[in-house]
C-alpha positions in Angstrom: -4.2 24.9 30.7 -2.0 27.3 27.7 0.0 23.9 27.3 -2.6 21.7 26.9 -4.4 24.4 24.0 -1.7 24.4 22.5 -1.4 21.1 21.9 -5.1 20.9 20.8 -4.2 23.6 18.2 -1.0 21.6 17.0 -3.3 18.4 16.9 -6.0 19.9 14.9 -3.2 21.3 11.9 -1.9 17.7 11.5 -4.9 16.3 9.6 -5.1 19.2 7.1 -0.9 19.2 6.4 -0.7 14.9 6.4 -3.6 15.3 3.7 -1.2 18.1 1.3 1.4 15.3 1.8 -0.6 12.5 -0.1 -2.2 14.5 -2.7 -2.4 12.0 -6.2 -0.1 11.9 -8.4 0.0 11.3 -11.9 -0.1 7.9 -12.7 3.0 5.8 -13.8 2.6 4.1 -17.1 2.1 -0.1 -17.2 5.8 -0.8 -17.9 5.1 -2.3 -21.7 3.2 1.3 -22.5 6.4 3.1 -21.5 8.4 0.7 -23.3 6.5 1.0 -26.4 5.9 4.6 -26.4 10.0 5.1 -25.6 10.5 3.3 -29.1 7.6 5.3 -30.7 9.0 9.0 -29.6 12.8 8.3 -30.3 11.8 7.4 -34.2 9.3 10.3 -34.0 12.1 12.7 -32.4 15.0 11.5 -35.5 12.2 12.2 -37.7 11.4 16.0 -36.5 15.3 16.5 -36.1 15.3 15.6 -40.1 12.8 17.8 -41.0 11.3 15.1 -42.2 7.7 15.6 -42.7 6.9 12.2 -44.6 8.1 10.6 -42.2 6.1 12.4 -39.2 2.7 11.7 -41.0 3.6 8.1 -41.2 3.5 8.3 -37.4 0.3 10.2 -37.3 -3.8 9.2 -37.0 -5.2 10.7 -39.7 -7.5 12.9 -40.7 -5.0 15.1 -38.1 -7.0 16.1 -35.1 -10.5 14.5 -37.0 -10.1 17.5 -39.6 -10.8 16.6 -42.9 -8.7 19.6 -43.8 -5.4 17.0 -42.9 -7.3 14.0 -44.1 -4.3 12.2 -45.8 -0.4 12.4 -45.8 0.0 14.9 -48.7 -2.8 17.3 -46.7 -0.9 16.5 -43.5 2.6 17.7 -44.7 1.1 20.4 -46.9 -1.0 22.0 -44.3 -0.6 20.5 -40.6 3.1 20.2 -40.7 4.3 23.5 -41.1 1.2 25.1 -39.4 1.9 22.7 -35.3 5.7 21.6 -36.0 7.5 24.8 -36.7 11.5 24.8 -35.9 10.7 26.1 -32.5 8.1 23.7 -31.8 10.6 20.6 -33.1 13.5 21.7 -31.5 11.7 21.8 -27.9 9.6 18.2 -28.5 13.3 17.0 -28.7 14.0 18.3 -25.6 11.0 17.9 -23.1 10.0 15.1 -21.0 6.3 13.5 -22.1 3.7 13.3 -19.5 1.5 10.2 -19.3 -1.8 10.4 -18.6 -4.9 7.9 -19.0 -7.8 9.4 -20.3 -11.9 8.9 -19.8 -12.3 6.6 -21.9 -9.4 4.5 -20.7 -6.7 5.3 -24.0 -2.7 5.9 -22.8 -2.1 8.9 -23.5 1.6 10.8 -23.3 1.4 14.5 -23.7 4.8 17.2 -24.6 3.8 20.7 -23.3 5.6 23.4 -25.2 4.7 27.2 -25.0 1.2 27.3 -26.0 0.7 24.2 -27.1 0.2 20.4 -26.3 1.3 17.5 -28.3 -0.9 14.5 -27.8 0.8 11.0 -28.8 -2.0 8.2 -28.4 -1.8 4.7 -27.8 -3.7 2.8 -30.4 -4.1 -0.9 -31.8 -1.4 -0.6 -33.9 1.0 1.1 -31.6 1.6 5.0 -30.8 0.7 8.0 -32.7 0.7 11.3 -32.9 -3.0 12.4 -32.6 -3.4 16.4 -31.4 -1.9 19.6 -30.3 -4.2 21.7 -28.0 -3.9 24.7 -26.2 -2.0 24.7 -23.2 -4.1 27.2 -20.8 
C-alpha cells in the first residue's frame, strides 16, 4: 500500500509539471517581417552610431509618440533626440536584441529594453519606424 500511495502522489504531481514545461513562448515574427526589421534596425543603429539625429528623425513616426511637442523632424532633433537617445541609450540600443510582439491591434512591433526604457519600433505601411519610448516596469 505504501508503494501505491507514493505512485498516486507522483502521478498527481505530473500534470502541473507538464503544464509548466509547456508555458507559452513569445511568438516568432513572420520571416518577411523579421527581414524587414533587420534591414531597418541596421540603418537605425548606424544612424545612432554616427550620432545623426536627422537620420534618426527620418526613421521616426511623427508626431513622435503622438505628442505635438515632437511633431516635425526639427522638433524631434531638438527635443526628443537628446531626451530619449542619450549616449548611454544609443550604446544600449546598439547591443541589445530586439523582442518581437504583435499587439492587440495586430501591429508588428519590436522592442529593445534599455534600463528603465523600452524602445518600440512598429511596422507601418511604409516600413518600420521608431514609434515610442515607454517606461520598463
